[in-house]
C-alpha positions as CSV (number, residue, x, y, z in Angstrom):
1,M,-25.3,-29.9,26.4
2,D,-21.6,-29.0,25.9
3,K,-20.6,-25.6,27.3
4,I,-18.2,-23.4,25.4
5,L,-16.3,-20.4,26.8
6,I,-15.6,-17.5,24.5
7,I,-13.0,-15.0,25.7
8,D,-12.7,-11.7,23.8
9,D,-12.8,-8.0,24.7
10,N,-14.7,-7.2,21.5
11,Q,-18.4,-7.5,22.2
12,A,-19.2,-7.8,18.5
13,V,-17.0,-11.0,18.3
14,L,-18.7,-12.4,21.4
15,D,-22.2,-11.8,20.0
16,A,-21.3,-13.3,16.6
17,L,-19.7,-16.4,18.0
18,S,-22.4,-16.8,20.7
19,L,-25.2,-16.7,18.1
20,L,-23.4,-19.2,15.8
21,L,-22.8,-21.7,18.6
22,E,-26.2,-21.4,20.2
23,I,-27.9,-22.0,16.9
24,H,-25.9,-25.3,16.7
25,G,-26.9,-26.5,20.1
26,Y,-24.1,-25.4,22.3
27,D,-24.4,-23.6,25.7
28,V,-22.2,-20.5,25.6
29,V,-20.5,-18.5,28.4
30,T,-18.6,-15.3,27.5
31,A,-15.8,-13.5,29.2
32,H,-14.2,-10.1,28.4
33,T,-11.0,-10.4,30.4
34,P,-8.5,-13.1,31.3
35,F,-9.5,-12.8,34.9
36,E,-13.2,-13.5,34.1
37,A,-12.1,-16.5,31.9
38,E,-10.1,-18.0,34.8
39,Q,-13.1,-17.7,37.1
40,V,-15.4,-19.5,34.6
41,V,-12.9,-22.4,34.0
42,R,-12.3,-22.6,37.8
43,Y,-15.9,-23.0,38.8
44,Q,-17.8,-24.3,35.7
45,R,-17.6,-27.5,33.5
46,I,-16.3,-26.1,30.2
47,A,-16.0,-28.4,27.2
48,L,-13.9,-26.0,25.0
49,A,-12.6,-22.5,25.1
50,I,-12.2,-20.0,22.2
51,Q,-9.9,-17.2,23.2
52,D,-8.6,-14.0,21.6
53,M,-4.8,-13.4,21.6
54,N,-5.0,-9.7,22.8
55,F,-7.1,-7.9,25.4
56,T,-5.6,-4.4,25.4
57,A,-6.2,-1.9,22.6
58,D,-2.6,-1.0,22.2
59,T,-1.2,-4.6,22.3
60,T,-0.9,-6.8,19.2
61,S,1.9,-9.1,20.4
62,G,-0.3,-11.9,21.5
63,E,1.5,-12.1,24.8
64,E,-1.7,-11.7,26.7
65,G,-3.3,-14.6,24.9
66,K,-0.2,-16.7,25.5
67,N,-0.3,-16.0,29.3
68,L,-4.1,-16.8,29.4
69,F,-3.5,-20.1,27.5
70,Y,-1.1,-21.3,30.1
71,Q,-3.3,-20.1,33.0
72,L,-6.3,-22.0,31.6
73,R,-4.3,-25.1,31.0
74,A,-3.0,-25.0,34.6
75,L,-6.6,-25.0,35.7
76,N,-7.7,-27.8,33.3
77,A,-5.0,-29.7,31.5
78,H,-7.5,-31.4,29.2
79,L,-9.4,-28.3,28.1
80,P,-9.4,-27.9,24.3
81,I,-8.5,-24.3,23.4
82,I,-9.0,-22.6,20.0
83,L,-7.1,-19.4,19.5
84,I,-8.5,-16.5,17.5
85,T,-5.5,-14.8,15.8
86,A,-4.7,-12.0,13.5
87,W,-1.9,-12.6,11.0
88,T,0.4,-10.5,13.2
89,E,0.0,-13.1,16.0
90,L,0.3,-16.2,13.8
91,E,3.8,-17.1,14.9
92,T,2.7,-17.0,18.6
93,A,-0.4,-19.0,17.8
94,I,1.6,-21.7,16.1
95,E,3.9,-21.8,19.1
96,L,1.0,-22.4,21.4
97,V,-0.4,-25.1,19.2
98,K,2.9,-26.9,19.5
99,A,2.6,-26.4,23.3
100,G,-0.8,-28.1,23.4
101,A,-3.4,-25.6,22.1
102,A,-6.0,-27.5,20.1
103,D,-6.3,-25.3,17.1
104,Y,-6.2,-21.7,15.9
105,I,-8.5,-19.7,13.6
106,A,-7.6,-16.6,11.6
107,K,-9.8,-13.5,11.5
108,P,-12.3,-13.4,9.8
109,W,-13.1,-17.1,10.4
110,D,-15.0,-19.6,8.3
111,D,-18.1,-20.7,10.3
112,N,-18.2,-24.3,8.9
113,K,-14.6,-24.9,9.5
114,L,-14.9,-23.5,13.0
115,L,-17.9,-25.7,13.8
116,T,-16.2,-28.8,12.5
117,S,-13.1,-28.1,14.6
118,I,-15.2,-27.5,17.7
119,A,-17.1,-30.8,17.3
120,N,-14.0,-32.8,16.7
121,L,-12.1,-31.2,19.6
122,I,-14.9,-31.7,22.1
123,E,-15.2,-35.4,21.1
124,L,-11.4,-35.8,21.3
125,G,-11.3,-34.1,24.7
126,K,-14.0,-36.4,26.1
127,A,-12.1,-39.4,24.8
128,K,-8.9,-38.2,26.5
129,Q,-10.7,-37.6,29.7
130,D,-12.3,-41.1,29.5
131,N,-8.9,-42.6,28.9
132,D,-7.3,-40.7,31.8
133,T,-10.2,-41.7,34.1
134,F,-9.8,-45.3,33.1
135,N,-6.0,-45.2,33.6
136,R,-6.5,-43.5,37.0
137,Q,-9.0,-46.1,38.1
138,Q,-6.6,-48.8,36.9
139,D,-3.8,-47.3,38.9
140,E,-6.0,-47.0,42.0
141,R,-7.2,-50.5,41.6
142,H,-3.7,-51.9,41.1
143,S,-2.6,-50.0,44.2
144,V,-5.4,-51.5,46.3
145,H,-4.7,-55.0,44.9
146,E,-0.9,-54.6,45.6
147,Q,-1.6,-53.7,49.2
148,A,-4.1,-56.5,49.7
149,N,-3.3,-60.2,50.5
150,L,-4.5,-62.0,47.3
151,A,-3.4,-65.5,48.5
152,G,-1.1,-65.9,45.4
153,L,-3.9,-65.4,42.9
154,V,-2.6,-64.9,39.4
155,Y,-4.7,-62.9,37.0
156,T,-4.6,-60.0,34.5
157,S,-8.1,-60.1,33.0
158,T,-10.7,-57.4,33.6
159,A,-13.2,-60.1,34.6
160,M,-11.0,-61.3,37.5
161,E,-10.1,-57.7,38.5
162,R,-13.9,-57.2,39.1
163,V,-14.1,-60.4,41.1
164,V,-11.1,-59.3,43.2
165,D,-12.5,-55.8,43.7
166,M,-15.8,-57.3,45.0
167,A,-14.0,-59.8,47.2
168,L,-12.0,-57.0,48.8
169,Q,-15.1,-54.9,49.2
170,L,-17.0,-57.9,50.8
171,A,-14.0,-58.5,53.1
172,K,-14.9,-55.2,54.9
173,S,-18.3,-56.5,55.9
174,D,-19.5,-59.6,57.8
175,V,-22.3,-60.7,55.5
176,S,-22.7,-64.2,54.2
177,V,-21.2,-64.7,50.7
178,L,-22.1,-67.3,48.1
179,I,-19.3,-67.8,45.6
180,T,-20.6,-69.5,42.4
181,G,-18.7,-70.8,39.4
182,P,-17.6,-74.0,37.7
183,N,-15.3,-76.6,39.2
184,G,-11.7,-75.7,39.1
185,S,-12.2,-72.0,38.6
186,G,-10.7,-70.9,42.0
187,K,-13.7,-70.5,44.3
188,E,-11.7,-71.5,47.4
189,R,-9.0,-69.0,46.6
190,I,-11.5,-66.2,46.4
191,A,-12.9,-67.3,49.8
192,E,-9.4,-67.1,51.2
193,I,-9.0,-63.5,49.8
194,V,-12.2,-62.5,51.5
195,Q,-11.0,-64.0,54.8
196,L,-7.4,-62.7,54.6
197,N,-8.5,-59.1,54.0
198,S,-11.2,-59.0,56.6
199,A,-11.2,-58.1,60.3
200,L,-11.2,-61.8,60.9
201,A,-7.9,-62.4,59.1
202,D,-6.2,-63.6,62.3
203,K,-9.2,-65.7,63.4
204,P,-9.9,-69.4,62.5
205,F,-10.7,-70.1,58.9
206,I,-12.2,-73.6,58.7
207,K,-12.9,-75.3,55.4
208,V,-15.5,-78.0,54.8
209,N,-16.4,-79.9,51.7
210,A,-20.1,-80.1,52.4
211,G,-20.9,-82.3,49.5
212,A,-18.3,-84.9,50.7
213,L,-19.9,-85.4,54.1
214,P,-21.7,-88.7,54.6
215,S,-25.4,-88.0,55.6
216,E,-25.0,-90.0,58.8
217,L,-22.0,-87.9,59.9
218,I,-23.1,-84.4,58.8
219,E,-24.3,-83.5,62.2
220,A,-21.2,-84.7,64.0
221,E,-18.9,-83.0,61.4
222,L,-20.6,-79.6,61.6
223,F,-21.7,-79.5,65.2
224,G,-19.5,-82.0,67.0
225,A,-20.4,-85.1,69.2
226,E,-20.1,-86.3,72.7
227,A,-18.2,-89.4,73.5
228,G,-20.4,-92.4,72.8
229,A,-22.9,-90.5,70.7
230,Y,-22.4,-93.0,67.9
231,T,-20.4,-96.1,67.2
232,G,-16.7,-95.3,67.2
233,A,-17.1,-92.0,69.0
234,N,-14.6,-92.7,71.9
235,K,-14.1,-89.1,72.9
236,Q,-15.7,-85.7,72.5
237,R,-15.5,-84.3,69.1
238,I,-15.4,-80.6,68.3
239,G,-17.5,-79.7,65.2
240,R,-16.5,-77.3,62.4
241,F,-18.8,-74.5,63.6
242,E,-17.3,-74.6,67.1
243,A,-13.8,-74.7,65.7
244,A,-14.6,-71.6,63.5
245,D,-16.1,-69.6,66.4
246,G,-15.0,-66.0,66.1
247,G,-13.8,-66.6,62.6
248,T,-15.0,-67.9,59.2
249,L,-16.4,-71.2,58.0
250,F,-16.1,-72.0,54.3
251,L,-18.7,-74.5,53.1
252,D,-17.6,-75.7,49.7
253,E,-19.9,-77.5,47.3
254,I,-22.9,-76.5,49.4
255,G,-25.3,-77.5,46.6
256,N,-24.5,-81.2,47.3
257,L,-25.5,-81.0,50.9
258,P,-28.4,-83.5,51.5
259,P,-31.8,-82.2,52.8
260,S,-31.1,-83.4,56.4
261,G,-27.9,-81.4,56.5
262,Q,-29.6,-78.3,55.0
263,M,-32.2,-78.3,57.7
264,K,-29.6,-78.5,60.5
265,L,-27.5,-75.8,58.8
266,L,-30.4,-73.4,58.5
267,R,-30.9,-73.3,62.3
268,V,-27.4,-72.4,63.2
269,L,-27.3,-69.7,60.5
270,Q,-30.5,-68.2,61.9
271,T,-29.6,-68.3,65.6
272,G,-26.0,-69.2,66.0
273,E,-27.1,-72.1,68.2
274,F,-26.6,-75.8,68.0
275,E,-26.2,-78.9,70.2
276,R,-23.4,-81.4,69.9
277,L,-24.6,-84.9,68.8
278,G,-25.5,-86.7,72.0
279,S,-25.8,-83.5,74.1
280,V,-28.7,-81.4,75.3
281,Q,-26.5,-78.4,76.1
282,T,-26.9,-75.6,73.6
283,Q,-23.8,-74.0,72.2
284,K,-23.7,-70.5,70.7
285,V,-21.1,-69.4,68.2
286,S,-20.4,-66.3,66.1
287,V,-19.2,-67.4,62.7
288,R,-19.1,-65.8,59.3
289,V,-20.2,-68.2,56.6
290,I,-18.8,-68.2,53.1
291,S,-20.2,-70.9,50.8
292,A,-19.4,-72.0,47.3
293,T,-21.1,-74.1,44.6
294,N,-20.9,-75.0,41.0
295,A,-24.6,-75.8,40.9
296,D,-27.5,-73.7,39.8
297,L,-29.2,-73.4,43.3
298,L,-32.2,-71.5,41.9
299,Q,-32.9,-74.5,39.6
300,D,-32.3,-76.9,42.5
301,I,-34.9,-74.9,44.5
302,K,-37.5,-75.3,41.8
303,A,-36.7,-79.0,41.6
304,G,-37.0,-79.4,45.4
305,R,-33.4,-80.3,45.9
306,F,-32.4,-77.2,47.9
307,R,-34.2,-75.2,50.6
308,E,-35.2,-71.7,49.5
309,D,-34.9,-70.3,53.0
310,L,-31.3,-71.7,53.3
311,Y,-30.4,-70.2,49.9
312,Y,-31.3,-66.7,51.1
313,R,-29.4,-67.2,54.3
314,L,-26.3,-68.2,52.4
315,N,-26.7,-65.7,49.6
316,V,-26.7,-62.3,51.1
317,I,-24.3,-61.4,48.3
318,E,-23.4,-63.6,45.4
319,L,-19.9,-63.4,43.9
320,R,-19.8,-65.1,40.5
321,L,-16.4,-66.5,39.4
322,P,-16.3,-66.8,35.5
323,P,-14.8,-69.8,33.8
324,L,-11.4,-69.6,32.3
325,S,-12.9,-69.5,28.9
326,E,-14.4,-66.1,29.8
327,R,-11.1,-64.6,31.0
328,K,-8.6,-65.7,28.4
329,D,-6.2,-62.9,29.4
330,D,-5.4,-65.0,32.4
331,I,-4.3,-68.1,30.5
332,V,-0.8,-67.0,29.5
333,P,0.1,-65.5,32.9
334,L,-1.1,-68.7,34.6
335,I,1.0,-70.9,32.3
336,K,4.0,-68.7,33.0
337,H,3.3,-69.0,36.7
338,F,3.1,-72.8,36.6
339,L,6.0,-73.0,34.2
340,P,8.4,-70.3,35.1
341,E,11.3,-69.7,32.7
342,R,9.8,-72.0,30.1
343,E,9.4,-70.6,26.6
344,F,6.7,-71.0,23.9
345,G,6.1,-69.3,20.7
346,L,3.2,-67.1,19.5
347,A,1.5,-70.0,17.7
348,T,1.5,-72.1,20.9
349,E,0.2,-69.1,22.9
350,Q,-2.7,-68.7,20.4
351,A,-3.5,-72.4,20.5
352,L,-3.5,-72.4,24.3
353,T,-5.7,-69.3,24.5
354,S,-8.1,-70.7,21.9
355,Y,-8.6,-73.9,23.9
356,A,-11.8,-73.9,26.0
357,W,-10.3,-75.3,29.2
358,P,-13.4,-77.0,30.4
359,G,-11.6,-78.0,33.6
360,N,-10.6,-74.3,34.1
361,V,-7.5,-73.4,36.2
362,R,-7.3,-76.9,37.6
363,E,-7.1,-78.4,34.1
364,L,-4.5,-75.8,33.1
365,E,-2.3,-76.5,36.1
366,N,-2.4,-80.2,35.4
367,A,-1.6,-79.6,31.7
368,C,1.4,-77.5,32.8
369,K,2.6,-80.3,35.1
370,R,2.2,-82.8,32.3
371,A,4.2,-80.6,29.9
372,A,7.0,-80.1,32.5
373,V,7.3,-83.9,33.0
374,L,7.1,-84.9,29.3
375,K,9.3,-82.1,28.0
376,P,11.6,-80.9,30.8
377,S,13.6,-78.6,28.5
378,G,13.3,-76.7,25.3
379,A,10.5,-74.6,23.8
380,L,7.0,-75.9,24.5
381,E,4.5,-76.7,21.8
382,F,0.8,-77.1,22.1
383,T,1.0,-80.9,21.8
384,D,3.3,-81.0,24.9
385,F,0.3,-80.1,27.1
386,G,-1.6,-83.2,26.1
387,L,-4.7,-81.3,25.1
388,N,-7.2,-82.2,22.4
389,Q,-6.5,-80.1,19.3
390,T,-9.8,-80.6,17.6
391,Q,-12.3,-80.4,20.5
392,N,-13.3,-77.8,23.0
393,V,-11.9,-74.9,21.0
394,T,-13.6,-71.6,21.5
395,Q,-14.4,-69.2,18.6
396,T,-13.7,-66.0,20.4
397,N,-10.0,-65.7,19.3
398,T,-10.3,-66.8,15.7
399,N,-9.7,-63.3,14.4
400,K,-6.5,-62.7,12.6
401,E,-3.7,-61.6,14.9
402,P,-3.1,-57.9,14.3
403,N,0.5,-56.9,13.3
404,K,2.3,-53.7,14.4
405,D,1.3,-51.6,11.4
406,E,-2.4,-52.5,11.9
407,I,-2.3,-51.7,15.6
408,E,-0.5,-48.4,14.9
409,A,-3.1,-47.5,12.2
410,A,-6.0,-48.3,14.6
411,M,-4.3,-46.2,17.4
412,R,-4.2,-43.2,15.0
413,E,-7.8,-43.8,13.9
414,Y,-9.1,-43.9,17.4
415,Q,-6.9,-41.1,18.7
416,G,-5.1,-43.5,21.1
417,V,-8.2,-44.6,23.0
418,V,-7.2,-48.1,24.0
419,A,-10.7,-49.3,24.8
420,K,-11.8,-48.5,21.2
421,V,-8.8,-50.1,19.6
422,A,-9.2,-53.2,21.7
423,R,-12.9,-53.5,20.6
424,H,-11.8,-53.0,17.0
425,F,-9.6,-56.1,17.1
426,G,-11.9,-58.1,19.4
427,L,-9.3,-58.0,22.2
428,S,-9.5,-57.1,25.8
429,R,-7.6,-54.0,27.0
430,Q,-5.0,-56.2,28.8
431,A,-4.4,-58.3,25.6
432,L,-3.9,-55.1,23.6
433,Y,-1.6,-53.6,26.2
434,R,0.6,-56.8,25.9
435,R,0.8,-56.3,22.1
436,L,1.6,-52.6,22.5
437,Q,4.4,-53.4,24.8
438,K,5.6,-56.3,22.5
439,F,5.7,-54.0,19.5
440,D,7.1,-51.0,21.5
441,I,4.1,-48.8,20.5
442,D,3.6,-45.7,22.6
443,Y,0.2,-45.3,24.2
């Protein structure tokens, strides 16, 4: 229930307004003096204030109301304030409206107009607070991201901001992390971010493509081997776990690890212990494990292809990396990263952001390399990237591109709330911000 503060030295006015507002579902607090009003605003959550312009019987200048207005605004810059004014104070009331007061009502007031104004101003005040909260959170997030080591990751999308936020949060702990997502989406880069921002940043970071290990060499690769343990082993071999001792081991494509390798991996994750191939001496290591896969491991568990107990050892926390088709705001920044100082028009940008990119960032990078080779100078067209124009096109960006007038009209309609304007056009906030900057629209 929204709480409204009424400030007036006239008890009859307080009673009349209190009754009106309570009948219409508002919680009401009253104050007779500016001092009482300041204490209420200082210690209670007030949605709107209605204040008189004078509080001394022999004063009609409105100066008291003017001073109170600025005092309340100093306590809460977003507090909507409606001024109750007599005609003699109208000039001062108008001055305060220009200074930020939400509205003024003349005595005697119209109940319906007052109720309408209150409802609109409370809603607008909440929208402004939400917008400010969002902007503050964005500033804090950007500050954290700027101070972190992001391993050269390029992104602007909200989806990737969430991924990076979680990666930085996970970096503070030592739990096992499972990074899931399609091939080419950047799972290894996210693993690097976790490592680089952890307490183990200066410790070993060993990478293993688990799916590429031959089944007969898995044990030797992961745990090492003594000289003569198998044909061709002429000297002692240090395994990946031993090399990563005290640091982090990144197991990529863990879903492709054969059953024999899964069993051996489970033991070392449970106990930290293993033996080199050909040795009976138990080794003990302390290793943080980050794994990644493009497979649906839960489905693989049902099909008997992946051990359930290993899955829960690896997946203390899952970090899902979305495909590029779900973070289209990253496409143009990535292209500009791979093709610095190259130009392309709006039509090319729209075609590139509409393309589904089934190969994700890896496909985009290769397409940029192809465009750089085939057209080393001049403005780039969609055809220069060697992509199929008729297949793999998503439908999410088929809406008509809004022009400056349409965006300005929507900003007025939604009182400048960027999130609502973005939803109106089917854009992300970042995409809308780029258009606001392009058209030089204040926000």
